[in-house]
Residue frames as a rotation matrix with the C-alpha (Angstrom) as fourth column:
MET 1
-0.108 -0.614 -0.782 9.55
0.442 0.675 -0.591 -36.77
0.890 -0.410 0.199 -26.99
LYS 2
0.790 0.388 -0.474 9.24
0.572 -0.188 0.799 -36.33
0.221 -0.902 -0.371 -23.24
GLU 3
0.376 -0.658 0.652 11.30
-0.323 -0.753 -0.574 -33.51
0.869 0.005 -0.495 -21.76
TYR 4
-0.319 -0.547 -0.774 13.81
0.674 0.444 -0.591 -34.19
0.666 -0.710 0.227 -18.99
ASP 5
0.604 0.637 0.479 12.38
0.081 -0.647 0.758 -32.70
0.793 -0.419 -0.442 -15.79
GLY 6
-0.032 -0.725 0.688 15.45
-0.773 -0.419 -0.477 -33.00
0.634 -0.547 -0.547 -13.58
THR 7
0.194 0.151 0.969 14.18
-0.803 0.592 0.069 -36.11
-0.564 -0.792 0.236 -11.81
ALA 8
-0.787 -0.540 -0.298 15.72
-0.614 0.640 0.462 -39.34
-0.059 0.547 -0.835 -12.98
ALA 9
0.232 0.820 -0.523 13.35
-0.765 0.486 0.422 -41.95
0.601 0.302 0.740 -14.35
VAL 10
0.871 -0.082 -0.484 15.49
0.300 0.869 0.393 -44.54
0.389 -0.487 0.782 -12.59
GLU 11
0.237 -0.838 0.491 18.24
-0.735 -0.486 -0.474 -44.01
0.636 -0.248 -0.731 -10.04
GLY 12
0.710 -0.128 -0.693 20.34
0.433 0.855 0.286 -46.55
0.556 -0.503 0.662 -8.21
ARG 13
0.472 -0.539 0.698 22.32
-0.711 -0.700 -0.061 -45.50
0.521 -0.468 -0.714 -5.16
ASN 14
-0.385 -0.800 0.459 25.20
-0.920 0.296 -0.255 -47.62
0.068 -0.521 -0.851 -3.89
ILE 15
0.680 0.726 -0.104 23.56
-0.727 0.686 0.034 -50.90
0.096 0.052 0.994 -4.95
THR 16
-0.617 -0.781 0.096 25.18
-0.786 0.616 -0.039 -54.09
-0.029 -0.100 -0.995 -3.70
LYS 17
0.611 0.772 -0.178 24.01
-0.769 0.632 0.100 -57.65
0.189 0.076 0.979 -4.20
ASP 18
-0.581 -0.747 0.323 25.34
-0.806 0.583 -0.099 -60.72
-0.114 -0.318 -0.941 -2.45
PHE 19
0.498 0.641 -0.584 24.38
-0.621 0.734 0.276 -64.32
0.605 0.225 0.763 -3.17
ILE 20
-0.245 -0.533 0.810 25.01
-0.949 0.304 -0.086 -66.82
-0.200 -0.789 -0.580 -0.39
VAL 21
0.552 0.306 -0.776 25.46
-0.475 0.880 0.008 -70.52
0.685 0.364 0.631 -1.10
GLY 22
0.514 -0.342 -0.787 26.34
0.687 0.713 0.139 -72.47
0.514 -0.612 0.601 2.03
ASP 23
0.444 -0.448 -0.776 29.26
0.646 -0.440 0.624 -70.67
-0.621 -0.778 0.095 3.62
THR 24
-0.563 -0.699 0.441 30.23
0.794 -0.312 0.521 -68.91
-0.227 0.644 0.731 0.41
VAL 25
0.384 0.616 -0.688 29.28
0.324 -0.787 -0.525 -65.28
-0.865 -0.022 -0.502 -0.24
SER 26
-0.334 -0.417 0.845 29.41
0.937 -0.053 0.344 -64.13
-0.098 0.907 0.409 -3.86
LYS 27
-0.099 0.229 -0.968 29.45
0.217 -0.945 -0.245 -60.35
-0.971 -0.235 0.044 -4.23
VAL 28
0.027 0.220 0.975 27.77
0.968 0.237 -0.080 -59.78
-0.249 0.946 -0.206 -7.59
LEU 29
0.449 0.121 0.885 27.24
0.429 -0.898 -0.094 -56.00
0.784 0.422 -0.455 -7.36
LYS 30
-0.058 -0.674 -0.736 29.67
0.995 0.017 -0.094 -53.85
0.076 -0.738 0.670 -5.40
GLY 31
-0.127 0.063 -0.990 28.21
0.533 -0.838 -0.121 -50.41
-0.837 -0.543 0.073 -4.83
ILE 32
-0.642 -0.049 0.765 26.76
0.755 -0.213 0.620 -49.29
0.132 0.976 0.174 -8.16
SER 33
-0.081 0.617 -0.783 25.24
0.320 -0.728 -0.607 -45.82
-0.944 -0.300 -0.138 -8.53
LEU 34
-0.887 -0.156 0.435 23.67
0.459 -0.184 0.869 -44.54
-0.055 0.970 0.235 -11.74
LYS 35
-0.218 0.845 -0.488 20.90
-0.127 -0.521 -0.844 -42.36
-0.968 -0.122 0.221 -13.15
VAL 36
-0.743 0.149 0.653 18.77
0.668 0.218 0.711 -42.81
-0.036 0.964 -0.262 -16.25
MET 37
-0.775 0.419 -0.474 16.79
-0.250 -0.891 -0.378 -39.74
-0.581 -0.174 0.795 -17.26
HIS 38
0.218 0.951 0.217 13.33
0.080 0.204 -0.976 -39.64
-0.973 0.230 -0.032 -18.80
GLY 39
0.874 0.255 -0.413 13.42
-0.370 -0.200 -0.907 -40.45
-0.314 0.946 -0.080 -22.50
GLU 40
-0.109 -0.981 -0.160 16.89
-0.946 0.053 0.318 -41.97
-0.304 0.186 -0.934 -22.47
PHE 41
0.933 0.159 -0.323 17.77
-0.259 0.921 -0.292 -45.22
0.251 0.356 0.900 -24.22
VAL 42
0.159 -0.886 0.435 20.59
-0.983 -0.098 0.158 -46.77
-0.097 -0.453 -0.886 -22.21
SER 43
0.631 -0.081 -0.772 22.44
-0.186 0.950 -0.252 -50.02
0.753 0.302 0.584 -22.86
VAL 44
0.474 -0.512 0.717 24.12
-0.796 0.098 0.597 -51.90
-0.376 -0.854 -0.361 -20.02
MET 45
0.629 -0.342 -0.698 26.94
-0.397 0.631 -0.667 -54.06
0.668 0.697 0.261 -21.32
GLY 46
0.053 -0.684 0.728 29.30
-0.969 0.141 0.203 -56.54
-0.241 -0.716 -0.655 -19.72
GLN 47
-0.625 -0.363 -0.691 30.64
-0.542 0.839 0.050 -60.05
0.561 0.406 -0.721 -19.96
SER 48
0.363 0.715 -0.598 28.71
-0.033 0.651 0.758 -63.05
0.931 -0.256 0.260 -18.68
GLY 49
0.277 -0.191 -0.942 28.79
0.891 0.418 0.177 -62.95
0.360 -0.888 0.286 -14.87
SER 50
-0.644 -0.582 0.496 29.53
0.414 -0.811 -0.414 -59.23
0.643 -0.062 0.763 -14.69
GLY 51
-0.660 0.475 -0.582 26.27
0.587 -0.158 -0.794 -58.53
-0.469 -0.866 -0.174 -12.84
LYS 52
-0.969 0.225 -0.098 24.51
-0.241 -0.794 0.558 -56.60
0.047 0.565 0.824 -15.61
SER 53
-0.349 0.896 -0.272 21.29
0.082 0.319 0.944 -58.65
0.933 0.307 -0.185 -15.59
THR 54
-0.209 0.213 -0.954 21.19
0.963 0.213 -0.163 -58.65
0.169 -0.953 -0.250 -11.78
LEU 55
-0.872 -0.150 -0.465 21.45
0.256 -0.951 -0.173 -54.87
-0.417 -0.270 0.868 -11.91
LEU 56
-0.784 0.621 -0.019 18.59
-0.298 -0.349 0.888 -54.64
0.544 0.702 0.459 -14.42
TYR 57
-0.144 0.764 -0.629 16.34
0.524 0.597 0.607 -56.83
0.839 -0.243 -0.487 -12.29
ILE 58
-0.384 -0.044 -0.922 17.05
0.895 -0.264 -0.360 -54.75
-0.228 -0.963 0.141 -9.20
LEU 59
-0.972 0.009 -0.233 16.41
-0.057 -0.979 0.198 -51.46
-0.227 0.206 0.952 -11.02
GLY 60
-0.593 0.779 -0.201 13.10
-0.393 -0.063 0.918 -52.85
0.703 0.623 0.343 -12.29
GLY 61
-0.186 0.532 0.826 11.93
-0.982 -0.074 -0.173 -54.22
-0.031 -0.844 0.536 -8.95
LEU 62
0.596 0.362 -0.716 12.20
-0.456 0.887 0.069 -57.90
0.661 0.286 0.694 -9.87
ASP 63
0.191 -0.581 -0.791 14.95
0.750 0.606 -0.265 -58.38
0.633 -0.543 0.552 -7.30
THR 64
0.985 0.140 0.101 16.05
0.034 -0.733 0.680 -56.53
0.170 -0.666 -0.726 -4.18
PRO 65
0.205 -0.969 0.135 19.52
-0.307 -0.195 -0.931 -55.19
0.929 0.150 -0.338 -3.36
THR 66
0.084 -0.297 -0.951 21.48
0.852 0.517 -0.086 -56.43
0.517 -0.803 0.297 -0.37
GLU 67
-0.142 -0.099 -0.985 22.25
0.655 -0.755 -0.019 -52.78
-0.742 -0.648 0.172 0.33
GLY 68
-0.972 -0.231 -0.046 21.46
0.137 -0.712 0.689 -49.52
-0.192 0.663 0.724 -1.41
SER 69
-0.146 0.955 -0.259 18.33
0.116 -0.244 -0.963 -47.96
-0.982 -0.171 -0.076 -2.84
VAL 70
-0.768 0.051 0.638 16.43
0.640 0.043 0.767 -47.75
0.012 0.998 -0.066 -6.13
TYR 71
-0.402 0.619 -0.674 14.29
-0.011 -0.740 -0.673 -44.76
-0.916 -0.263 0.304 -7.04
ILE 72
-0.482 0.392 0.783 11.60
0.874 0.160 0.458 -44.68
0.054 0.906 -0.420 -9.72
ASN 73
0.063 0.451 0.890 10.65
0.405 -0.827 0.390 -41.07
0.912 0.336 -0.235 -10.47
GLY 74
-0.377 -0.370 0.849 12.13
-0.490 -0.698 -0.521 -40.05
0.786 -0.613 0.082 -7.13
THR 75
0.581 0.627 0.519 10.26
-0.792 0.289 0.537 -42.68
0.187 -0.723 0.665 -5.08
ASP 76
-0.526 -0.814 0.247 12.35
-0.851 0.499 -0.165 -45.18
0.011 -0.297 -0.955 -3.12
ILE 77
0.400 0.710 -0.579 10.97
-0.701 0.644 0.306 -48.55
0.590 0.284 0.756 -4.21
SER 78
-0.512 -0.675 -0.531 13.41
-0.118 0.668 -0.735 -50.34
0.851 -0.314 -0.421 -1.92
ARG 79
-0.905 0.211 0.369 10.97
-0.400 -0.125 -0.908 -49.62
-0.146 -0.969 0.198 0.90
PHE 80
-0.115 0.927 -0.356 7.96
-0.917 0.039 0.398 -51.13
0.383 0.372 0.845 -0.87
ASN 81
-0.218 0.165 0.962 6.22
-0.490 0.834 -0.254 -54.21
-0.844 -0.526 -0.101 0.48
ASP 82
-0.759 -0.152 0.633 5.35
0.339 0.739 0.583 -57.05
-0.556 0.657 -0.509 -1.90
ALA 83
0.204 0.938 0.281 1.93
0.845 -0.024 -0.534 -55.64
-0.494 0.346 -0.798 -2.82
ASP 84
0.633 -0.019 -0.774 3.30
-0.152 -0.983 -0.100 -52.16
-0.759 0.181 -0.625 -3.54
MET 85
-0.454 -0.881 -0.134 6.16
-0.393 0.063 0.917 -53.62
-0.800 0.469 -0.375 -5.57
SER 86
-0.528 0.337 0.779 3.80
0.692 0.703 0.165 -55.74
-0.492 0.626 -0.605 -7.67
ARG 87
0.591 0.792 -0.151 1.59
0.597 -0.556 -0.578 -52.72
-0.542 0.252 -0.802 -8.29
MET 88
0.294 -0.574 -0.765 4.59
-0.428 -0.794 0.431 -50.62
-0.855 0.201 -0.479 -9.31
ARG 89
-0.720 -0.612 0.329 5.79
-0.026 0.496 0.868 -53.26
-0.694 0.616 -0.373 -11.75
ARG 90
-0.181 0.740 0.648 2.34
0.893 0.400 -0.207 -53.53
-0.413 0.541 -0.733 -13.35
GLN 91
0.722 0.682 -0.117 1.75
0.613 -0.709 -0.348 -49.80
-0.320 0.179 -0.930 -13.62
LYS 92
0.685 -0.501 -0.529 5.16
-0.371 -0.865 0.337 -48.17
-0.626 -0.035 -0.779 -14.04
THR 93
-0.338 -0.930 -0.144 7.42
-0.715 0.155 0.682 -50.64
-0.612 0.333 -0.717 -15.82
GLY 94
0.855 0.469 -0.222 7.45
-0.503 0.647 -0.573 -53.12
-0.125 0.602 0.789 -18.67
PHE 95
-0.041 -0.887 0.459 9.85
-0.526 0.410 0.745 -56.05
-0.849 -0.211 -0.483 -19.14
VAL 96
0.763 0.106 -0.638 11.12
-0.614 0.429 -0.663 -57.78
0.203 0.897 0.392 -22.26
PHE 97
0.357 -0.600 0.716 13.03
-0.450 0.562 0.694 -61.01
-0.819 -0.570 -0.069 -21.75
GLN 98
-0.550 -0.714 -0.434 15.40
-0.741 0.178 0.647 -62.97
-0.385 0.677 -0.627 -23.99
PHE 99
-0.987 0.131 0.093 13.12
0.154 0.937 0.315 -66.02
-0.046 0.325 -0.945 -24.17
TYR 100
-0.657 0.727 0.198 9.85
-0.122 -0.362 0.924 -64.10
0.744 0.583 0.327 -24.74
ASN 101
-0.955 0.292 -0.043 7.90
0.118 0.244 -0.963 -65.75
-0.271 -0.925 -0.267 -21.85
LEU 102
-0.486 0.834 -0.260 4.71
-0.816 -0.327 0.477 -65.98
0.313 0.444 0.839 -23.90
ILE 103
-0.245 0.531 0.811 1.80
-0.505 0.644 -0.574 -68.23
-0.827 -0.551 0.111 -22.91
PRO 104
-0.935 -0.336 0.118 1.68
-0.076 0.511 0.856 -71.00
-0.348 0.791 -0.503 -25.57
ASN 105
-0.532 0.787 0.312 -2.09
0.842 0.530 0.101 -71.47
-0.086 0.317 -0.945 -25.67
LEU 106
0.316 0.585 -0.747 -2.91
0.371 -0.801 -0.471 -67.75
-0.873 -0.128 -0.470 -25.88
ASN 107
0.478 -0.134 0.868 -2.90
0.862 -0.120 -0.493 -65.89
0.170 0.984 0.058 -29.18
VAL 108
-0.458 -0.787 0.413 -0.93
0.706 -0.605 -0.368 -62.71
0.540 0.123 0.833 -29.86
GLU 109
-0.191 0.412 0.891 -3.52
-0.251 -0.898 0.361 -60.23
0.949 -0.155 0.275 -28.66
GLU 110
0.845 0.488 -0.219 -4.32
0.048 0.338 0.940 -62.31
0.533 -0.804 0.262 -25.57
ASN 111
0.215 -0.861 -0.462 -0.61
0.957 0.280 -0.077 -62.48
0.196 -0.426 0.884 -24.67
ILE 112
-0.559 -0.422 0.713 -0.29
0.378 -0.896 -0.233 -58.74
0.737 0.140 0.661 -25.14
MET 113
0.076 0.731 0.678 -3.32
-0.399 -0.600 0.693 -57.99
0.914 -0.323 0.246 -22.99
LEU 114
0.222 0.076 -0.972 -2.46
0.562 0.804 0.191 -60.45
0.797 -0.589 0.136 -20.21
PRO 115
-0.763 -0.549 -0.341 -0.81
0.577 -0.342 -0.742 -57.92
0.291 -0.763 0.578 -17.82
LEU 116
-0.754 0.540 0.373 -3.83
-0.542 -0.833 0.110 -55.62
0.370 -0.119 0.921 -17.98
LEU 117
0.203 0.852 -0.482 -6.27
-0.292 0.523 0.801 -58.48
0.935 -0.022 0.355 -17.48
LEU 118
-0.096 -0.326 -0.940 -4.29
0.760 0.586 -0.281 -59.61
0.642 -0.742 0.192 -14.43
ASP 119
-0.959 -0.263 -0.104 -4.58
0.273 -0.767 -0.581 -56.03
0.073 -0.586 0.807 -13.14
GLY 120
-0.387 0.899 -0.205 -8.37
0.580 0.065 -0.812 -56.21
-0.717 -0.433 -0.547 -13.39
LYS 121
-0.558 0.169 -0.812 -8.69
-0.549 -0.809 0.209 -54.20
-0.622 0.563 0.544 -16.61
LYS 122
0.380 0.775 0.505 -11.25
0.098 0.509 -0.855 -54.99
-0.920 0.374 0.117 -19.31
MET 123
-0.465 -0.622 0.630 -10.02
0.649 0.244 0.720 -55.92
-0.602 0.744 0.291 -22.79
ARG 124
0.267 0.663 0.700 -12.80
0.958 -0.260 -0.119 -53.93
0.103 0.702 -0.704 -24.47
ASP 125
0.873 0.068 -0.484 -11.47
0.226 -0.934 0.276 -50.71
-0.433 -0.351 -0.831 -22.92
TYR 126
0.047 -0.960 -0.275 -8.11
-0.272 -0.277 0.922 -51.14
-0.961 0.032 -0.275 -24.67
ARG 127
0.531 0.226 0.817 -9.20
0.608 0.570 -0.552 -52.11
-0.591 0.790 0.165 -28.19
ASP 128
0.982 -0.149 0.118 -7.88
-0.021 -0.703 -0.711 -48.92
0.189 0.695 -0.693 -29.80
GLN 129
0.431 -0.871 0.235 -4.62
-0.843 -0.295 0.450 -49.04
-0.323 -0.392 -0.862 -27.88
LEU 130
0.155 -0.322 0.934 -4.17
0.035 0.947 0.321 -52.71
-0.987 -0.017 0.158 -28.74
ALA 131
0.790 0.196 0.581 -4.75
0.564 0.142 -0.814 -52.01
-0.242 0.970 0.002 -32.43
HIS 132
0.870 -0.493 0.016 -2.20
-0.464 -0.829 -0.312 -49.18
0.167 0.264 -0.950 -32.33
ILE 133
0.188 -0.840 0.509 0.47
-0.738 0.222 0.638 -51.29
-0.648 -0.495 -0.578 -30.62
LEU 134
0.353 -0.003 0.936 -0.10
0.386 0.911 -0.143 -54.17
-0.852 0.411 0.323 -33.02
GLN 135
0.952 -0.009 0.305 0.47
0.279 -0.376 -0.884 -51.74
0.122 0.927 -0.355 -35.88
VAL 136
0.657 -0.744 0.123 3.61
-0.750 -0.629 0.206 -50.31
-0.076 -0.227 -0.971 -34.25
VAL 137
-0.102 -0.734 0.672 5.20
-0.577 0.594 0.561 -53.76
-0.810 -0.330 -0.484 -33.84
GLY 138
-0.436 -0.094 -0.895 4.00
-0.897 0.125 0.424 -54.98
0.072 0.988 -0.139 -37.22
LEU 139
-0.992 0.066 0.110 1.70
0.042 0.978 -0.206 -57.76
-0.121 -0.199 -0.972 -36.02
SER 140
-0.404 0.904 -0.142 -1.75
-0.799 -0.424 -0.427 -56.55
-0.446 -0.059 0.893 -37.06
ASP 141
0.208 0.474 -0.855 -2.11
-0.865 0.498 0.066 -59.56
0.458 0.726 0.514 -39.36
ARG 142
-0.455 -0.441 -0.773 -0.91
-0.031 0.876 -0.481 -62.01
0.890 -0.195 -0.412 -36.69
ARG 143
-0.442 0.248 0.862 -3.18
-0.829 -0.480 -0.287 -61.05
0.343 -0.841 0.418 -33.80
LYS 144
0.598 0.753 0.274 -4.99
-0.801 0.571 0.180 -64.41
-0.021 -0.328 0.945 -33.72
HIS 145
0.349 -0.564 -0.749 -1.85
-0.192 0.739 -0.646 -66.55
0.917 0.370 0.150 -34.09
THR 146
0.993 -0.122 0.009 -0.42
0.026 0.285 0.958 -68.49
-0.119 -0.951 0.286 -31.15
PRO 147
0.407 -0.908 -0.100 3.32
-0.691 -0.378 0.617 -68.35
-0.598 -0.182 -0.781 -30.36
ARG 148
-0.120 -0.488 0.865 4.01
0.178 0.846 0.502 -71.67
-0.977 0.214 -0.015 -32.09
GLN 149
0.537 0.379 0.754 2.72
0.800 0.056 -0.598 -70.10
-0.269 0.924 -0.274 -35.32
LEU 150
0.974 -0.200 -0.104 5.18
-0.213 -0.968 -0.136 -67.19
-0.073 0.155 -0.985 -35.09
SER 151
0.356 -0.933 -0.053 8.83
0.361 0.190 -0.913 -66.76
0.862 0.306 0.404 -35.93
GLY 152
-0.082 -0.482 -0.872 11.28
0.995 0.006 -0.097 -65.86
0.053 -0.876 0.479 -33.17
GLY 153
-0.932 -0.294 0.212 11.25
0.306 -0.952 0.025 -62.23
0.195 0.088 0.977 -34.21
GLN 154
-0.237 0.930 0.280 7.46
-0.162 -0.322 0.933 -62.13
0.958 0.175 0.227 -34.20
GLN 155
0.387 0.323 -0.863 7.40
0.735 0.457 0.501 -63.68
0.557 -0.829 -0.061 -30.73
GLN 156
-0.506 -0.635 -0.584 9.81
0.853 -0.468 -0.230 -61.01
-0.127 -0.615 0.779 -29.47
ARG 157
-0.828 0.303 0.472 7.66
-0.048 -0.877 0.478 -58.29
0.559 0.373 0.741 -31.07
THR 158
0.244 0.933 -0.263 4.70
0.216 0.212 0.953 -59.75
0.945 -0.290 -0.150 -29.20
ALA 159
0.137 -0.279 -0.951 6.70
0.980 0.180 0.089 -59.61
0.146 -0.943 0.298 -25.96
ILE 160
-0.888 -0.458 0.030 7.60
0.455 -0.887 -0.078 -55.97
0.062 -0.055 0.997 -26.64
ALA 161
-0.425 0.820 0.383 3.95
-0.153 -0.482 0.863 -55.13
0.892 0.308 0.331 -27.32
ARG 162
0.391 0.546 -0.741 2.94
0.611 0.448 0.653 -56.86
0.688 -0.708 -0.158 -24.08
ALA 163
-0.317 -0.609 -0.727 5.49
0.944 -0.272 -0.184 -54.77
-0.086 -0.745 0.661 -22.18
LEU 164
-0.976 -0.145 0.160 4.13
0.178 -0.960 0.216 -51.56
0.122 0.240 0.963 -23.75
ILE 165
-0.338 0.933 0.122 0.36
0.552 0.092 0.829 -52.14
0.762 0.348 -0.546 -23.53
GLY 166
0.387 0.510 -0.768 0.03
0.921 -0.176 0.348 -50.59
0.042 -0.842 -0.538 -20.07
SER 167
0.635 -0.229 0.738 1.91
0.137 -0.906 -0.399 -47.44
0.760 0.355 -0.544 -21.18
PRO 168
0.602 -0.457 -0.655 4.78
0.788 0.205 0.581 -48.02
-0.131 -0.866 0.483 -18.73
GLU 169
0.919 -0.320 -0.231 7.07
-0.301 -0.947 0.115 -45.15
-0.256 -0.036 -0.966 -17.91
ILE 170
-0.067 -0.997 -0.042 10.15
-0.925 0.046 0.378 -47.36
-0.375 0.064 -0.925 -18.20
LEU 171
0.897 0.257 -0.360 10.86
-0.398 0.824 -0.404 -50.32
0.193 0.505 0.841 -20.46
PHE 172
0.052 -0.869 0.492 13.45
-0.771 0.278 0.573 -52.84
-0.635 -0.409 -0.656 -19.25
ALA 173
0.838 0.167 -0.520 14.87
-0.500 0.616 -0.609 -55.31
0.218 0.770 0.599 -21.77
ASP 174
0.249 -0.733 0.633 17.15
-0.561 0.423 0.711 -58.23
-0.789 -0.532 -0.306 -20.86
GLU 175
-0.740 -0.640 0.207 19.09
-0.159 0.466 0.871 -59.44
-0.653 0.612 -0.447 -23.92
PRO 176
0.222 0.967 -0.122 16.10
-0.403 -0.023 -0.915 -58.83
-0.888 0.252 0.385 -26.27
THR 177
0.556 -0.062 -0.829 18.10
-0.821 0.113 -0.559 -60.00
0.128 0.992 0.012 -29.30
GLY 178
-0.273 -0.825 0.495 20.06
-0.889 0.412 0.198 -62.77
-0.368 -0.386 -0.846 -27.57
ASN 179
-0.259 0.258 0.931 17.87
0.044 0.966 -0.255 -65.57
-0.965 -0.025 -0.261 -28.90
LEU 180
0.798 0.595 -0.097 17.58
0.007 -0.170 -0.985 -64.23
-0.602 0.786 -0.140 -32.44
ASP 181
0.199 -0.719 0.665 19.65
0.969 0.244 -0.026 -64.39
-0.144 0.650 0.746 -35.61
SER 182
-0.632 -0.624 -0.461 21.57
0.599 -0.770 0.221 -61.24
-0.493 -0.136 0.860 -36.57
ARG 183
-0.822 0.357 0.443 19.08
0.205 -0.541 0.816 -59.97
0.531 0.762 0.371 -39.14
THR 184
0.216 0.955 -0.203 16.05
0.572 0.045 0.819 -60.45
0.791 -0.293 -0.537 -36.88
GLY 185
0.072 -0.283 -0.956 17.97
0.962 -0.232 0.141 -58.97
-0.262 -0.931 0.255 -33.96
ALA 186
-0.906 -0.422 0.026 18.71
0.406 -0.851 0.334 -55.88
-0.119 0.313 0.942 -36.04
ASP 187
-0.380 0.860 0.341 14.99
0.266 -0.252 0.930 -55.58
0.886 0.444 -0.133 -36.83
ILE 188
0.412 0.524 -0.745 14.14
0.840 0.100 0.534 -55.70
0.354 -0.846 -0.399 -33.11
MET 189
-0.344 -0.614 -0.710 16.72
0.810 -0.577 0.107 -53.02
-0.475 -0.539 0.696 -32.32
ARG 190
-0.900 0.092 0.426 15.33
0.221 -0.745 0.629 -50.76
0.376 0.660 0.650 -35.04
LEU 191
0.091 0.993 -0.071 11.89
0.486 0.018 0.874 -51.22
0.869 -0.115 -0.481 -33.48
LEU 192
0.313 -0.019 -0.950 13.13
0.942 -0.122 0.313 -50.28
-0.122 -0.992 -0.020 -30.00
GLU 193
-0.738 -0.649 -0.183 15.02
0.599 -0.756 0.265 -47.30
-0.310 0.086 0.947 -31.42
GLU 194
-0.635 0.583 0.507 11.89
0.226 -0.488 0.843 -46.14
0.739 0.650 0.179 -33.23
ILE 195
0.379 0.789 -0.483 9.75
0.714 0.082 0.695 -46.49
0.588 -0.609 -0.532 -30.10
ASN 196
-0.035 -0.493 -0.870 12.28
0.898 -0.398 0.189 -44.46
-0.440 -0.774 0.456 -28.12
ARG 197
-0.896 -0.424 0.129 12.57
0.432 -0.769 0.472 -41.78
-0.101 0.479 0.872 -30.78
THR 198
-0.559 0.728 0.397 8.87
0.169 -0.368 0.914 -41.31
0.812 0.578 0.082 -31.55
SER 199
0.491 0.853 -0.177 7.32
0.314 0.016 0.949 -41.70
0.813 -0.522 -0.260 -28.10
GLY 200
0.018 -0.560 0.828 10.16
-0.694 -0.603 -0.393 -40.75
0.720 -0.568 -0.400 -25.77
GLN 201
0.907 0.344 -0.241 9.93
-0.114 0.755 0.646 -44.15
0.404 -0.558 0.724 -24.08
THR 202
0.190 -0.840 0.508 12.63
-0.979 -0.124 0.160 -44.60
-0.072 -0.527 -0.847 -21.45
ILE 203
0.884 0.047 -0.466 14.49
-0.178 0.954 -0.240 -47.84
0.433 0.295 0.852 -22.22
ILE 204
0.107 -0.862 0.496 17.14
-0.944 0.069 0.323 -49.64
-0.312 -0.502 -0.806 -20.17
MET 205
0.876 0.195 -0.441 18.54
-0.403 0.800 -0.446 -52.63
0.266 0.568 0.779 -22.04
VAL 206
0.206 -0.813 0.544 21.06
-0.491 0.395 0.776 -55.27
-0.846 -0.427 -0.318 -21.06
THR 207
0.978 0.059 -0.200 23.01
-0.205 0.456 -0.866 -56.66
0.040 0.888 0.458 -23.98
HIS 208
0.310 -0.920 0.240 26.30
0.253 0.324 0.912 -58.37
-0.917 -0.222 0.333 -24.73
SER 209
0.232 -0.108 0.967 26.13
0.958 0.196 -0.208 -57.22
-0.167 0.975 0.149 -28.35
PRO 210
-0.587 -0.495 -0.641 28.04
0.365 -0.868 0.337 -54.09
-0.723 -0.036 0.690 -29.40
GLU 211
-0.885 0.300 0.355 25.86
0.296 -0.225 0.928 -53.93
0.359 0.927 0.110 -32.51
ALA 212
0.093 0.971 -0.221 22.66
0.844 0.041 0.534 -53.87
0.528 -0.237 -0.816 -30.45
ALA 213
0.063 -0.124 -0.990 24.11
0.849 -0.515 0.119 -51.29
-0.524 -0.848 0.073 -28.08
LYS 214
-0.877 -0.445 0.183 24.71
0.466 -0.692 0.552 -48.89
-0.119 0.569 0.814 -30.99
SER 215
-0.227 0.883 0.411 20.95
0.608 -0.201 0.768 -48.29
0.761 0.425 -0.491 -31.12
SER 216
0.509 0.415 -0.754 21.01
0.861 -0.265 0.435 -46.70
-0.020 -0.870 -0.492 -27.67
GLY 217
0.772 -0.165 0.614 22.05
0.029 -0.956 -0.294 -43.19
0.635 0.244 -0.733 -26.79
ARG 218
0.184 -0.712 0.677 24.37
-0.949 -0.309 -0.067 -44.16
0.257 -0.630 -0.733 -23.93
ILE 219
0.435 -0.142 -0.889 26.32
0.030 0.989 -0.143 -47.26
0.900 0.035 0.434 -22.94
ILE 220
0.412 -0.307 0.858 27.11
-0.911 -0.149 0.385 -48.25
0.009 -0.940 -0.341 -19.36
THR 221
0.118 -0.473 -0.873 29.70
-0.305 0.820 -0.485 -51.00
0.945 0.323 -0.048 -18.92
VAL 222
0.711 0.123 0.692 29.59
-0.701 0.205 0.683 -53.29
-0.058 -0.971 0.232 -15.90
ARG 223
0.177 -0.722 -0.669 32.71
-0.254 0.623 -0.740 -55.26
0.951 0.301 -0.073 -15.05
ASP 224
-0.534 -0.411 -0.739 33.12
0.481 0.571 -0.665 -57.45
0.695 -0.711 -0.107 -11.96
GLY 225
0.056 0.724 -0.687 30.14
0.988 0.060 0.144 -55.88
0.146 -0.687 -0.712 -10.24
ILE 226
-0.072 -0.076 -0.994 31.08
0.399 -0.916 0.041 -52.24
-0.914 -0.393 0.096 -10.72
ILE 227
0.934 0.322 0.158 30.60
0.288 -0.413 -0.864 -49.62
-0.213 0.852 -0.478 -13.44
SER 228
0.037 -0.998 0.056 33.87
0.760 0.064 0.647 -49.29
-0.649 0.019 0.760 -15.30
């Protein structure tokens, strides 16, 4: 497992987020500060509308704060332009979403490799890594199947493998079990827990499920846009 080096993997400082619709300003995040250290598995919990997913997207560079700063390994990504932000997301982070976001006409290995191909990498250079990740997520015998030939759990395992193929420093997961039945969801959480334990992968997960959150080492609760 990776050792903590004193620098947070992810740090948010006084993050606020406002959404403006017409003359109405909705304050979703109200000055959140937090640190996640290297190798931690942290769950962010909260009711619907609490701001937990907005916080995750801001920490991962998919959204920008109205005020405040986000640091990845001590670098302020809030100052990045679009090109730098895209590069950071491709090379430093991986995302797992509730609804998988797989490409229907690509098979499992093509879906997994897609981020690297979009970054100009060659598939042949990652054959060994691809084989290893397929084994880790239990899909070695499904590599040529398309999403419509997979169960929901297998699709989510494919999405997790896709997020991990570029060896990201931080894995962000937004309700990774939210679209799954309880047994399959438990399987996915055991997989994430195993990945964290064996490789020291930093994981920040949003979930509404207390059962899913038990797999993490620390729980942060967001209520009405603040950490409670």
